[in-house]
ROVO-819648 format. One record per residue (C-alpha): residue number from 0; residue in one letter; x negated, y, z negated. Coordinates in steps of 0.5 Angstrom, whole numbers, plus 500, padded with zeros to 3 digits. Layout:
    i  aa    x    y    z
  NUM   a    X    Y    Z
...
This chain:
    i  aa    x    y    z
    0   m  507  043  169
    1   t  504  047  164
    2   i  497  046  160
    3   h  498  045  152
    4   t  492  048  149
    5   k  491  050  142
    6   v  491  057  144
    7   m  497  058  149
    8   n  500  055  154
    9   y  498  056  161
   10   v  503  056  167
   11   p  500  056  173
   12   g  502  062  177
   13   t  502  067  170
   14   y  496  070  167
   15   p  496  073  159
   16   k  497  079  161
   17   r  503  079  165
   18   k  510  080  161
   19   p  516  076  163
   20   k  521  080  169
   21   a  525  074  172
   22   s  531  076  168
   23   i  530  084  170
   24   l  529  083  177
   25   t  534  077  177
   26   d  540  083  175
   27   y  537  088  180
   28   y  538  083  186
   29   m  545  081  184
   30   k  547  088  184
   31   e  543  089  191
   32   w  548  083  194
   33   d  554  085  191
   34   k  553  092  194
   35   d  559  094  199
   36   r  559  090  205
   37   s  559  096  210
   38   e  552  099  206
   39   l  549  091  208
   40   k  552  091  215
   41   a  548  097  217
   42   k  542  094  215
   43   e  543  088  220
   44   d  540  092  226
   45   k  534  094  222
   46   k  527  090  221
   47   m  526  087  216
   48   p  522  091  211
   49   p  514  089  211
   50   c  511  086  205
   51   i  505  082  203
   52   c  504  075  201
   53   f  498  071  197
   54   s  497  064  198
   55   r  492  061  193
   56   k  489  056  190
   57   i  492  057  183
   58   g  487  060  178
   59   v  483  065  183
   60   g  487  071  180
   61   a  492  073  186
   62   l  497  076  180
   63   e  492  080  177
   64   i  491  083  184
   65   a  498  083  186
   66   d  499  087  180
   67   l  494  092  182
   68   l  497  093  189
   69   a  504  094  186
   70   e  502  100  182
   71   k  499  103  189
   72   t  505  101  193
   73   g  511  101  188
   74   y  513  094  191
   75   p  516  089  186
   76   v  512  083  185
   77   l  515  076  186
   78   e  512  070  183
   79   r  513  063  182
   80   e  517  064  176
   81   i  522  069  179
   82   i  523  065  186
   83   e  524  058  182
   84   h  528  061  177
   85   m  533  065  183
   86   a  533  059  187
   87   d  535  054  182
   88   d  540  059  178
   89   a  546  055  181
   90   d  551  062  181
   91   l  545  066  184
   92   n  545  061  190
   93   k  552  062  191
   94   k  551  069  192
   95   t  544  068  196
   96   i  548  063  201
   97   t  554  068  202
   98   f  548  074  203
   99   f  544  069  207
  100   d  549  066  212
  101   e  551  073  214
  102   h  545  076  215
  103   y  541  070  218
  104   p  546  065  222
  105   g  543  059  224
  106   k  536  061  221
  107   l  535  055  217
  108   k  535  050  223
  109   e  531  055  227
  110   l  526  055  221
  111   a  525  047  221
  112   a  524  047  229
  113   f  519  052  228
  114   l  515  049  222
  115   f  516  042  224
  116   a  517  042  232
  117   e  519  035  234
  118   k  518  032  227
  119   s  524  029  224
  120   y  525  033  218
  121   i  531  034  214
  122   m  531  040  209
  123   s  533  038  201
  124   d  538  042  198
  125   y  531  045  194
  126   v  528  047  200
  127   r  534  050  203
  128   n  535  055  196
  129   l  528  056  196
  130   f  528  059  204
  131   r  535  062  203
  132   t  532  066  196
  133   i  525  068  199
  134   l  528  071  206
  135   s  534  074  202
  136   l  529  078  197
  137   a  525  080  203
  138   d  531  083  206
  139   i  533  087  201
  140   e  526  092  200
  141   s  518  091  201
  142   s  516  086  196
  143   i  509  083  194
  144   f  510  075  194
  145   v  505  070  191
  146   g  505  063  193
  147   h  510  059  195
  148   g  508  059  202
  149   t  513  065  203
  150   h  508  067  209
  151   l  510  061  213
  152   i  518  063  212
  153   l  518  070  213
  154   p  518  073  220
  155   r  511  073  221
  156   d  510  081  225
  157   r  513  083  218
  158   v  508  080  213
  159   m  501  082  211
  160   a  499  075  210
  161   v  492  075  205
  162   r  489  068  203
  163   l  485  068  196
  164   i  480  064  196
  165   c  473  062  191
  166   s  469  056  188
  167   r  472  051  183
  168   e  467  054  178
  169   y  470  060  179
  170   r  477  058  178
  171   r  474  053  172
  172   l  470  058  169
  173   r  476  064  169
  174   l  481  059  166
  175   a  477  057  161
  176   a  476  065  159
  177   m  483  066  159
  178   l  485  060  154
  179   d  479  061  151
  180   v  476  054  151
  181   d  470  051  153
  182   d  470  050  161
  183   k  469  043  161
  184   h  476  042  158
  185   v  480  045  164
  186   e  477  041  169
  187   g  482  035  169
  188   k  487  040  168
  189   l  485  043  175
  190   d  485  037  178
  191   e  493  036  176
  192   i  494  044  178
  193   d  491  042  185
  194   k  495  036  186
  195   e  501  039  185
  196   q  501  044  189
  197   r  499  039  194
  198   v  505  035  193
  199   f  509  042  194
  200   f  506  044  201
  201   k  507  036  204
  202   k  514  036  201
  203   v  516  043  204
  204   f  512  045  209
  205   h  509  038  211
  206   k  502  041  211
  207   q  496  038  207
  208   d  493  045  206
  209   a  493  053  209
  210   s  489  054  216
  211   p  485  061  216
  212   y  488  063  222
  213   e  495  063  218
  214   f  493  069  215
  215   d  491  077  217
  216   l  485  077  212
  217   c  482  072  207
  218   i  478  075  202
  219   n  473  071  198
  220   c  473  072  190
  221   d  466  069  188
  222   y  464  075  192
  223   i  469  081  191
  224   k  469  079  184
  225   n  473  086  182
  226   p  481  085  182
  227   q  481  092  184
  228   s  477  092  190
  229   a  481  087  192
  230   a  487  090  192
  231   d  484  097  195
  232   v  482  092  201
  233   i  488  089  202
  234   y  493  096  201
  235   t  488  099  207
  236   a  490  093  212
  237   f  497  093  210
  238   m  498  100  211
  239   e  494  100  217
  240   k  498  094  220
  241   f  505  097  218
  242   a  503  105  219
  243   s  509  105  224
  244   d  514  103  219
  245   l  511  106  213
  246   n  509  113  216
  247   g  516  113  221
Protein backbone atom coordinates (compact mmCIF):
# COMPACT_ATOMS: atom_id res chain seq x y z
CA UNK A 1 0.00 0.00 0.00
CA UNK A 2 1.26 3.45 -0.92
CA UNK A 3 0.02 6.86 0.15
CA UNK A 4 0.04 9.18 -2.87
CA UNK A 5 0.65 12.88 -2.30
CA UNK A 6 1.76 15.74 -4.48
CA UNK A 7 5.11 15.71 -2.74
CA UNK A 8 6.07 12.03 -2.66
CA UNK A 9 4.83 8.49 -2.24
CA UNK A 10 5.01 7.15 1.29
CA UNK A 11 5.54 3.42 1.59
CA UNK A 12 4.89 2.28 5.19
CA UNK A 13 8.13 1.17 6.80
CA UNK A 14 10.29 3.73 5.03
CA UNK A 15 11.34 7.31 5.55
CA UNK A 16 12.67 9.84 3.01
CA UNK A 17 16.34 9.89 3.99
CA UNK A 18 16.85 6.16 3.40
CA UNK A 19 18.39 4.90 0.17
CA UNK A 20 17.22 1.66 -1.48
CA UNK A 21 19.30 -1.28 -0.26
CA UNK A 22 17.26 -4.32 -1.28
CA UNK A 23 19.28 -5.28 -4.34
CA UNK A 24 22.64 -4.73 -2.62
CA UNK A 25 21.74 -6.83 0.42
CA UNK A 26 20.06 -9.46 -1.72
CA UNK A 27 23.26 -10.00 -3.70
CA UNK A 28 25.22 -10.25 -0.46
CA UNK A 29 22.96 -12.90 1.08
CA UNK A 30 22.82 -14.91 -2.13
CA UNK A 31 26.61 -15.12 -2.05
CA UNK A 32 26.50 -16.16 1.62
CA UNK A 33 24.02 -18.95 0.86
CA UNK A 34 26.24 -20.09 -2.02
CA UNK A 35 29.32 -20.50 0.18
CA UNK A 36 31.09 -23.80 0.43
CA UNK A 37 28.91 -26.45 2.15
CA UNK A 38 31.62 -27.34 4.63
CA UNK A 39 31.76 -23.74 5.76
CA UNK A 40 28.02 -23.72 6.37
CA UNK A 41 28.16 -27.08 8.10
CA UNK A 42 30.73 -25.71 10.52
CA UNK A 43 28.10 -23.22 11.71
CA UNK A 44 25.51 -25.85 12.55
CA UNK A 45 26.71 -26.38 16.10
CA UNK A 46 26.86 -22.67 16.80
CA UNK A 47 24.09 -20.53 18.21
CA UNK A 48 22.25 -18.14 15.96
CA UNK A 49 23.95 -14.72 16.22
CA UNK A 50 22.14 -12.31 18.58
CA UNK A 51 19.92 -9.81 16.82
CA UNK A 52 17.62 -6.86 17.49
CA UNK A 53 13.96 -6.92 16.48
CA UNK A 54 11.76 -3.83 16.35
CA UNK A 55 7.99 -3.96 16.65
CA UNK A 56 6.06 -0.75 16.13
CA UNK A 57 3.04 1.10 14.89
CA UNK A 58 4.04 2.40 11.48
CA UNK A 59 5.00 6.06 11.63
CA UNK A 60 6.69 6.00 15.04
CA UNK A 61 10.18 6.34 13.52
CA UNK A 62 11.56 2.82 13.94
CA UNK A 63 13.72 2.88 10.82
CA UNK A 64 15.45 6.11 11.81
CA UNK A 65 16.28 4.61 15.22
CA UNK A 66 17.36 1.35 13.57
CA UNK A 67 19.75 3.18 11.25
CA UNK A 68 21.32 5.01 14.18
CA UNK A 69 21.67 1.70 15.97
CA UNK A 70 23.26 0.21 12.87
CA UNK A 71 25.95 2.91 13.01
CA UNK A 72 26.79 1.85 16.58
CA UNK A 73 26.71 -1.92 15.99
CA UNK A 74 27.73 -2.29 12.36
CA UNK A 75 24.72 -4.59 11.80
CA UNK A 76 22.61 -4.42 8.63
CA UNK A 77 19.02 -3.16 8.90
CA UNK A 78 16.55 -5.61 7.39
CA UNK A 79 13.24 -3.87 6.87
CA UNK A 80 9.99 -4.37 5.01
CA UNK A 81 11.26 -3.76 1.48
CA UNK A 82 14.20 -6.14 1.81
CA UNK A 83 12.34 -8.95 3.60
CA UNK A 84 9.34 -8.87 1.26
CA UNK A 85 11.60 -8.70 -1.81
CA UNK A 86 13.50 -11.78 -0.70
CA UNK A 87 10.36 -13.68 0.37
CA UNK A 88 8.61 -12.98 -2.94
CA UNK A 89 11.50 -13.68 -5.35
CA UNK A 90 11.17 -17.17 -6.87
CA UNK A 91 14.92 -17.66 -7.48
CA UNK A 92 15.78 -16.51 -3.98
CA UNK A 93 13.15 -18.84 -2.54
CA UNK A 94 14.91 -21.85 -4.03
CA UNK A 95 18.14 -20.88 -2.30
CA UNK A 96 16.35 -20.01 0.94
CA UNK A 97 14.47 -23.32 1.03
CA UNK A 98 17.68 -25.29 0.46
CA UNK A 99 19.57 -23.36 3.14
CA UNK A 100 16.68 -23.46 5.60
CA UNK A 101 15.83 -27.14 5.22
CA UNK A 102 19.46 -28.11 5.75
CA UNK A 103 19.86 -26.01 8.88
CA UNK A 104 16.36 -26.16 10.39
CA UNK A 105 14.71 -29.49 9.54
CA UNK A 106 11.20 -29.55 11.01
CA UNK A 107 11.44 -25.94 12.17
CA UNK A 108 8.28 -24.70 10.42
CA UNK A 109 6.15 -27.37 12.09
CA UNK A 110 7.77 -26.53 15.43
CA UNK A 111 7.08 -22.82 14.93
CA UNK A 112 3.45 -23.45 14.02
CA UNK A 113 2.98 -25.57 17.16
CA UNK A 114 4.57 -22.90 19.34
CA UNK A 115 2.69 -19.94 17.85
CA UNK A 116 -0.72 -21.51 17.43
CA UNK A 117 -0.76 -24.30 20.02
CA UNK A 118 -3.89 -26.44 19.56
CA UNK A 119 -5.42 -24.22 16.87
CA UNK A 120 -5.83 -25.66 13.42
CA UNK A 121 -3.43 -23.76 11.20
CA UNK A 122 -2.12 -24.32 7.68
CA UNK A 123 0.72 -22.05 6.58
CA UNK A 124 0.27 -20.37 3.22
CA UNK A 125 3.18 -20.31 0.78
CA UNK A 126 3.65 -16.63 1.64
CA UNK A 127 3.97 -17.34 5.36
CA UNK A 128 6.32 -20.27 4.78
CA UNK A 129 8.55 -18.13 2.56
CA UNK A 130 8.47 -15.27 5.06
CA UNK A 131 9.46 -17.50 7.99
CA UNK A 132 12.20 -19.24 6.00
CA UNK A 133 13.59 -15.92 4.79
CA UNK A 134 13.74 -14.33 8.25
CA UNK A 135 15.32 -17.38 9.91
CA UNK A 136 17.85 -17.82 7.10
CA UNK A 137 18.86 -14.14 7.22
CA UNK A 138 19.25 -14.25 10.99
CA UNK A 139 21.45 -17.35 10.77
CA UNK A 140 24.12 -15.58 8.71
CA UNK A 141 24.98 -12.66 10.97
CA UNK A 142 23.70 -10.34 13.70
CA UNK A 143 21.10 -8.04 12.18
CA UNK A 144 18.49 -5.42 13.03
CA UNK A 145 15.00 -6.46 11.92
CA UNK A 146 12.18 -3.93 11.64
CA UNK A 147 8.59 -5.19 11.67
CA UNK A 148 6.99 -8.37 10.33
CA UNK A 149 6.76 -9.87 13.85
CA UNK A 150 10.33 -11.13 13.61
CA UNK A 151 10.61 -11.29 17.41
CA UNK A 152 7.93 -14.02 17.29
CA UNK A 153 9.68 -16.00 14.57
CA UNK A 154 13.29 -16.04 15.78
CA UNK A 155 14.50 -17.94 18.88
CA UNK A 156 13.51 -15.75 21.83
CA UNK A 157 16.82 -16.22 23.64
CA UNK A 158 18.70 -14.84 20.61
CA UNK A 159 16.63 -11.68 20.29
CA UNK A 160 16.57 -8.23 21.87
CA UNK A 161 12.88 -7.53 21.27
CA UNK A 162 12.00 -3.83 21.29
CA UNK A 163 8.54 -2.26 21.09
CA UNK A 164 8.29 1.37 20.02
CA UNK A 165 5.02 3.10 20.93
CA UNK A 166 3.62 6.61 20.73
CA UNK A 167 0.34 8.48 20.55
CA UNK A 168 -1.65 8.71 17.35
CA UNK A 169 -1.03 12.46 17.35
CA UNK A 170 2.74 11.87 17.35
CA UNK A 171 2.42 9.58 14.32
CA UNK A 172 0.07 11.96 12.53
CA UNK A 173 2.31 14.99 12.98
CA UNK A 174 5.46 13.06 12.10
CA UNK A 175 3.97 11.62 8.91
CA UNK A 176 2.58 15.00 7.87
CA UNK A 177 6.02 16.59 8.39
CA UNK A 178 7.68 13.86 6.31
CA UNK A 179 5.24 14.39 3.44
CA UNK A 180 5.13 18.17 3.85
CA UNK A 181 1.33 18.22 3.98
CA UNK A 182 -1.27 19.41 6.48
CA UNK A 183 -1.65 16.85 9.27
CA UNK A 184 -5.41 16.52 8.68
CA UNK A 185 -4.63 15.01 5.25
CA UNK A 186 -2.94 11.93 6.75
CA UNK A 187 -5.60 11.03 9.32
CA UNK A 188 -7.47 8.64 7.04
CA UNK A 189 -4.24 7.17 5.73
CA UNK A 190 -3.18 6.19 9.24
CA UNK A 191 -6.43 4.22 9.53
CA UNK A 192 -5.58 2.39 6.29
CA UNK A 193 -2.04 1.64 7.44
CA UNK A 194 -3.21 0.36 10.83
CA UNK A 195 -5.83 -1.85 9.21
CA UNK A 196 -3.23 -3.33 6.87
CA UNK A 197 -0.96 -4.09 9.81
CA UNK A 198 -3.80 -5.72 11.78
CA UNK A 199 -4.70 -7.88 8.79
CA UNK A 200 -1.07 -9.00 8.46
CA UNK A 201 -0.75 -10.05 12.12
CA UNK A 202 -4.13 -11.78 12.04
CA UNK A 203 -3.18 -13.69 8.89
CA UNK A 204 0.36 -14.62 9.90
CA UNK A 205 0.22 -14.95 13.70
CA UNK A 206 -3.50 -15.09 14.57
CA UNK A 207 -2.86 -12.11 16.85
CA UNK A 208 -4.77 -8.85 17.25
CA UNK A 209 -1.99 -6.81 18.82
CA UNK A 210 1.41 -7.04 20.50
CA UNK A 211 1.51 -7.78 24.22
CA UNK A 212 4.11 -5.82 26.22
CA UNK A 213 5.20 -9.13 27.76
CA UNK A 214 6.67 -10.18 24.41
CA UNK A 215 9.44 -7.59 24.65
CA UNK A 216 12.67 -6.92 26.51
CA UNK A 217 12.17 -3.19 26.20
CA UNK A 218 9.34 -0.76 25.42
CA UNK A 219 10.09 2.86 24.50
CA UNK A 220 7.44 5.59 24.36
CA UNK A 221 8.54 8.05 21.69
CA UNK A 222 6.17 10.71 23.02
CA UNK A 223 8.62 11.10 25.88
CA UNK A 224 11.92 9.87 24.44
CA UNK A 225 11.69 12.04 21.36
CA UNK A 226 15.33 12.05 20.28
CA UNK A 227 15.98 9.01 18.01
CA UNK A 228 19.64 8.98 19.07
CA UNK A 229 18.63 8.69 22.73
CA UNK A 230 16.37 5.75 21.93
CA UNK A 231 19.15 4.09 19.93
CA UNK A 232 21.58 4.56 22.83
CA UNK A 233 19.15 2.95 25.32
CA UNK A 234 18.58 -0.05 23.04
CA UNK A 235 22.30 -0.43 22.37
CA UNK A 236 23.09 -0.49 26.10
CA UNK A 237 20.38 -3.07 26.81
CA UNK A 238 21.49 -5.24 23.88
CA UNK A 239 25.15 -5.19 24.95
CA UNK A 240 24.18 -6.18 28.48
CA UNK A 241 21.81 -8.97 27.44
CA UNK A 242 24.33 -10.56 25.06
CA UNK A 243 27.55 -9.64 26.85
CA UNK A 244 28.79 -13.25 26.88
CA UNK A 245 28.24 -13.59 23.11
CA UNK A 246 29.68 -10.24 22.14
CA UNK A 247 32.68 -10.23 24.48
CA UNK A 248 33.51 -13.92 24.26
